[in-house]
C-alpha positions, 0 to 999 in steps of 0.5 A, spaced: 500 500 500 505 504 501 509 502 495 503 504 491 502 511 494 509 513 493 508 511 486 502 515 485 506 521 489 512 520 484 507 522 478 503 527 482 508 531 485 513 531 479 507 534 474 505 539 480 513 541 480 514 541 473 507 545 471 509 550 477 516 551 474 513 552 467 507 556 469 511 561 474 516 562 468 511 564 463 507 569 468 514 572 470 515 573 462 508 576 462 510 581 467 516 583 464 513 585 457 506 587 460 508 594 460 511 595 453 504 592 451 500 596 455 504 602 453 503 600 446 495 600 447 495 592 446 490 590 451 488 584 447 495 581 447 496 582 454 490 578 456 492 573 451 499 572 454 496 572 461 491 567 460 496 563 456 500 563 463 494 561 467 494 555 462 501 553 463 500 552 470 495 547 469 497 543 462 501 537 464 506 538 458 512 536 461 510 530 464 507 527 458 513 529 454 517 525 459 513 519 460 512 518 452 519 520 450 523 516 455 519 511 459 515 509 453 519 510 446 526 509 449 524 504 455 528 508 460 524 504 466 529 508 471 524 514 470 519 514 475 522 508 478 523 508 486 529 508 490 528 508 498 530 515 498 527 517 492 520 514 494 520 517 501 522 524 499 516 524 494 512 521 500 513 526 505 512 532 500 506 529 497 503 528 504 505 536 505 502 538 499 495 534 500 494 537 507 495 544 503 491 542 498 485 539 502 485 546 506 485 550 500 479 545 497 475 547 504 476 554 503 474 554 496 468 550 498 466 555 503 467 561 498 462 557 493 457 556 499 457 563 500 456 565 493 450 560 493 447 563 499 447 570 495 444 567 489 438 564 494 437 570 497 436 574 490 430 577 489 426 578 482 428 585 478 423 590 476 420 589 469 424 595 466 431 592 469 429 585 465 427 589 459 434 593 459 438 586 460 434 583 454 435 589 450 443 589 451 444 582 451 442 582 444 447 588 442 453 585 446 452 578 442 450 574 448 446 568 446 446 564 453 440 565 458 443 570 463 438 572 469 438 578 473 436 579 480 437 584 486 440 582 493 439 586 499 446 588 502 450 587 496 456 593 495 457 593 487 454 589 481 457 582 480 456 577 475 457 569 478 456 562 475 459 560 469 454 554 467 448 558 469 450 566 469 446 571 474 447 578 474 446 580 482 445 588 483 445 592 490 438 593 492 437 600 490 434 605 485 438 606 478 437 611 472 437 608 465 444 610 464 447 606 470 442 600 468 445 601 461 452 601 463 451 595 468 448 591 463 453 592 458 459 591 463 456 584 466 454 581 459 461 582 456 464 579 462 459 573 460 461 574 453 469 573 455 468 567 459 471 571 465 468 567 470 471 561 467 478 564 467 476 566 474 475 559 476 481 556 473 485 561 477 481 558 483 484 551 481 491 554 480 490 557 487 488 550 490 493 546 486 499 551 487 497 553 494 505 553 495 507 558 490 507 565 492 506 568 485 499 565 484 496 570 489 499 576 484 497 572 478 489 571 481 490 579 482 492 580 475 487 576 472 482 580 475 485 587 473 486 585 466 479 582 465 476 588 467 480 592 463 478 587 457 471 588 459 472 596 459 475 596 452 469 593 449 464 597 453 467 603 451 466 601 444 459 600 445 458 606 449 462 610 444 464 615 450 470 613 455 468 619 460 461 617 460 462 610 462 468 611 467 464 617 470 458 613 471 462 607 474 464 612 479 457 614 481 455 607 482 460 607 487 467 605 488 467 599 494 472 595 497 468 589 495 473 583 495 471 580 489 478 576 489 475 571 494 469 570 490 468 566 483 465 572 480 466 579 476 465 585 480 464 592 477 466 596 483 474 597 485 478 601 489 481 608 487 488 606 485 485 600 481 480 604 477 485 609 475 490 603 472 484 601 468 483 608 466 490 609 464 490 602 460 484 605 456 487 611 454 493 608 452 489 605 446 490 611 443 498 609 442 495 603 438 498 603 431 500 598 425 508 599 428 506 597 435 502 591 433 508 588 429 512 590 435 507 587 440 507 581 435 514 580 435 514 580 443 509 575 443 513 570 438 519 571 442 515 569 449 513 563 445 520 561 443 522 562 451 516 558 453 518 552 448 525 552 450 523 552 458 519 546 456 524 542 452 530 544 458 525 542 463 524 535 460 531 534 459 533 536 466 528 533 470 529 526 467 537 527 468 536 529 475 531 524 477 535 518 473 541 520 476 538 521 483 535 514 483 542 511 480 545 514 486 540 512 492 539 505 489 540 500 494 540 492 493 540 486 497 547 482 496 545 475 495 550 469 495 551 467 488 551 459 488 557 456 483 555 451 478 559 446 474 556 450 468 558 457 470 564 461 468 568 465 473 566 471 470 565 478 473 559 481 474 558 489 473 553 493 475 556 500 474 552 505 469 556 505 462 557 511 458 555 511 450 550 505 451 545 508 446 545 502 441 539 500 436 535 495 439 532 489 436 527 484 440 527 477 441 520 474 438 520 468 442 517 467 449 521 465 455 517 460 459 520 458 466 523 451 467 524 450 459 530 452 456 530 457 450 535 456 444 536 461 439 541 462 433 540 468 429 544 474 426 545 480 430 547 487 426 553 491 428 552 496 434 545 493 436 542 490 442 538 484 442 533 484 448 527 479 450 520 481 452 519 483 459 519 477 465 516 477 471 521 474 476 521 473 484 527 474 488 531 468 489 530 465 482 535 464 477 537 466 469 541 461 466 544 464 460 549 461 455 551 466 449 556 464 443 559 468 438 561 467 431 566 473 432 573 471 435 573 475 441 579 477 445 579 476 453 579 483 454 574 485 449 568 489 451 564 489 445 561 483 446 556 484 452 550 480 455 546 481 462 539 483 465 536 489 466 531 490 471 524 495 471 528 501 474 533 500 468 539 498 472 543 493 468 548 487 471 552 484 465 558 480 464 563 480 458 571 479 457 569 472 455 570 468 448 563 465 450 559 467 456 556 462 460 553 465 467 547 465 472 544 471 474 540 471 481 534 475 481 535 480 487 528 482 488 521 481 485 520 485 479 520 485 471 527 483 467 529 483 460 535 479 458 540 482 453 546 481 448 550 487 445 554 486 439 558 493 439 562 491 433 562 494 427 560 488 423 554 483 423 555 477 427 552 470 428 550 468 436 547 462 439 543 464 445 540 459 451 536 462 456 533 458 462 529 460 468 529 456 474 527 457 481 
């Protein structure tokens, strides 16, 4: 049971760490180019790059690449293998992450319950408010059904719910201009799917609760969603001054929308000032600035791709080296038999073993000897299918070669490889006759390597004994 938990944590924690690395660097790159894009009036580019950073926290690109490139394609079973130290480190880190994850989940559930209570307390609006909402719903281009209700005690208008969107208004009197701007603003939030992005940020907060950048990411998503909404609202209103004046008249309130899965209209003075300055920067938007912004975004894309490639290679190397360095095996006495040559068994990791691999088609059955004679191409490694073996079982291996081999020759090698990718092998012999004892339960493969520059013919006899 503990072994299974450790194995699960290896995949989960690896995915979270790698996603956190790629996401954090992507977000820091966004913050690096944000001001340049903002000054050029490229608000839509800013929001696109920021949303890409949010997705990079959630999409397990690196772990999928590692799995398919190294584990599946190259059959490097050292990747994701367990050594005593690696297993316990991931287990402890996994337990700590799980505690933080559960606390974040409970907080999110509590916040969602508060929002549900707010929706239940909502009352039906007057006919004039409903008519205004329906009129601007068509103008904005929202096809979904969006409810609108009033709530006593609410500070500012908000829209909540991704699947069932609902606009909630503070219970007070509104003139036509105020209703018009509120409806346009909140419906555009619905059109832009800002609640979905708010919920994705909530998911990032839950998974990456340990990452100090996540809180700032959430605040930036809120801020830029509002700016993006302002941009389209002003396009419809055709008056920046009237739009922002009305927002100020509705009321600037310290409503903590970051704590809710919703989008709110009111903000504090500094945030509202930032939104006004961003909208004003639209005047700087021209073809030259658009081209410059496009090149910046393309450059950022190359940086992210480079991060993904380096993370894939680096994590694989670090993990495999750590497993090799911390691997502990039990030493079992090897019984000498009359058929076994006095060959030294090596377990050291070899350099430059990337040979072409060919598979032995025949199946090996326990208690039965398999005899095969076949050619083996130059610089090629012959491997059997995986064998499920138990501790104490014996692999009797006999290999003959048509090549004249010197006593110190290292180009003719035979051995076994376990599920972690660790090899035990023998060499320095004209003909190899050797018994490999299984030191722990697991999956094993037998291999023979022809490291010569020409094809040879080999004869193999393999027998599995208890």
